C-alpha positions, -999 to 999 in steps of 0.1 A, spaced: -76 111 85 -93 97 121 -71 56 109 -38 68 107 -43 92 137 -51 60 159 -26 40 142 2 67 150 -14 71 186 -12 27 192 23 25 175 35 53 197 19 34 227 42 8 235 74 33 240 61 54 259 42 25 281 84 13 289 94 54 294 71 58 320 75 23 342 94 15 362 119 38 385 118 75 380 165 69 374 154 42 338 126 63 331 149 94 331 177 79 319 154 71 288 146 104 282 181 118 278 192 92 261 160 101 235 167 132 239 203 127 231 198 105 201 170 132 183 200 164 191 227 133 173 204 132 143 197 171 139 232 180 147 240 152 118 224 175 92 227 206 103 272 198 104 268 177 77 247 213 55 279 232 71 303 216 68 297 212 24 290 244 21 326 258 35 346 232 24 329 245 -12 341 278 -10 375 263 6 383 253 -33 368 281 -46 389 302 -27 413 282 -35 408 287 -68 409 324 -66 442 326 -51 455 292 -80 441 319 -106 450 350 -95 485 340 -89 487 326 -127 476 362 -135 508 367 -123 532 347 -144 507 361 -172 515 392 -168 549 387 -166 558 370 -188 537 393 -208 562 425 -193 594 412 -187 597 376 -208 581 388 -248 598 421 -252 633 394 -244 620 363 -266 601 383 -291 631 397 -310 641 357 -318 604 353 -327 600 371 -347 632 361 -367 635 326 -367 619 296 -377 612 279 -345 586 298 -318 593 301 -289 566 295 -263 577 303 -233 573 342 -238 529 329 -244 517 336 -211 488 309 -217 519 282 -222 535 299 -196 503 297 -167 502 261 -174 534 251 -170 543 265 -140 510 258 -123 523 220 -132 545 222 -107 520 236 -85 504 204 -90 528 184 -79 528 197 -43 503 172 -21 481 200 -17 467 210 -50 476 176 -62 438 172 -72 430 202 -88 433 212 -124 445 239 -143 437 253 -174 437 282 -202 408 262 -232 405 291 -262 378 290 -284 400 309 -314 434 290 -303 469 293 -322 475 257 -304 449 232 -312 460 211 -276 445 245 -261 408 244 -280 377 245 -262 358 216 -258 319 211 -260 311 218 -222 344 240 -219 326 263 -249 292 270 -233 307 285 -202 331 304 -225 303 319 -248 285 329 -211 312 348 -205 303 364 -241 272 370 -236 271 394 -204 303 411 -201 296 414 -169 305 390 -154 333 379 -137 329 338 -120 311 309 -127 306 285 -105 294 250 -110 297 211 -120 312 198 -157 310 160 -159 334 135 -180 339 103 -184 320 91 -157 338 113 -133 320 155 -119 337 182 -113 334 211 -94 347 241 -113 358 279 -106 361 306 -138 374 339 -152 373 347 -187 406 359 -209 399 395 -223 423 407 -248 434 435 -228 471 440 -240 481 450 -281 514 428 -275 488 404 -275 472 411 -313 518 406 -325 503 371 -330 464 373 -332 453 402 -360 461 383 -387 484 354 -404 503 386 -420 514 405 -388 522 372 -368 560 368 -364 572 344 -391 579 316 -362 538 308 -353 534 303 -389 557 285 -387 548 257 -362 514 265 -362 503 277 -399 480 302 -404 440 285 -400 443 292 -364 440 318 -335 442 350 -354 410 377 -358 414 385 -321 403 418 -311 407 444 -280 387 441 -249 377 406 -268 367 375 -247 385 348 -259 388 320 -240 389 315 -200 406 307 -168 391 274 -152 404 260 -116 382 223 -116 387 199 -87 364 159 -84 335 163 -62 349 132 -48 379 144 -38 359 174 -21 336 143 -6 357 119 7 376 152 29 338 161 34 329 128 54 364 126 65 353 167 85 324 153 89 333 121 109 354 140 135 332 167 138 297 143 148 325 124 171 333 154 192 299 165 193 291 127 208 317 126 231 302 162 242 267 150 246 273 123 260 294 139 289 267 160 295 237 135 299 263 118 317 268 142 341 235 154 337 220 121 350 248 121 380 231 158 381 196 145 384 200 121 399 209 134 438 188 168 434 153 153 423 163 106 424 178 99 453 157 123 476 130 115 463 142 81 469 148 86 509 109 102 508 93 74 493 115 48 518 104 70 546 66 75 537 60 38 533 79 37 568 57 60 581 25 44 573 34 20 597 51 40 629 55 78 622 67 85 653 104 72 642 104 86 608 117 118 603 119 144 567 152 163 566 144 173 527 120 199 548 148 223 550 151 221 510 129 251 495 126 239 456 92 210 455 116 185 470 115 199 499 80 210 500 67 178 492 86 169 527 71 191 540 37 177 536 41 145 541 59 157 572 28 168 582 11 141 574 30 126 599 25 145 626 -13 146 620 -10 101 619 14 99 650 -16 126 671 -46 108 660 -31 74 669 -20 85 707 -60 96 705 -71 63 692 -46 51 724 -59 71 746 
């Protein structure tokens, strides 16, 4: 332990010598620069952490907005569109998916994602037992749905998914069977519209139960997109912080020069001259009510004593 302390002291000895040697103005400037660099380093860590949390919060808020909007589309489809198209599906041979809330929500989002603001977002409604095989939940999505089934109190889950070498941040909410109208197509093959059986067969999408979790809404964003936005924001904040700290450092250095360094330089020059010709020098800084004034007053008393002593020697 002693050897480690010795090495640490030796490592710091050279910077200390550089910092404590030379004119006071240079020492003050070096000290301000060290403080500036330290504050910048700590600020970068804190700012990066805060912006990371803010970025994730913003993504989750956008995901909530998307899912709330899609729920509105689902409800509108179920209440307004389905009563119009259902008679056609009941009698026809070709199923019209426009009456399905799932289909309507994902179709509407395809238009939403055309906007640059939401281009990076993906929305899906994977289901454990869907009528359309394209809506079947993937293995990682199935695990999330099973968490909603295992804990009915869960209303939202967030986390990360990795697919094809790309990591996604997701936000998910459960889809429950809350209406008897959903069971018209998903109760049993015998009760399903003829067009559903003709289009999708009678193997999938049946035996759903009321209040059962059958799938989920999930919004995902590539973490690379979040990180790129985060880097741009952090760099902008760091640049603004650097400019602010630089201005503070320059103003502090100028203020110290005016209040401390210049007066001390003047007192030092006068003290040097007073050691040879004390009667030709006067310390005018004695009017100050601070440490510089106290130093000037002490040197002024010393100068006066030196003048008296030299007169006595001449006499």
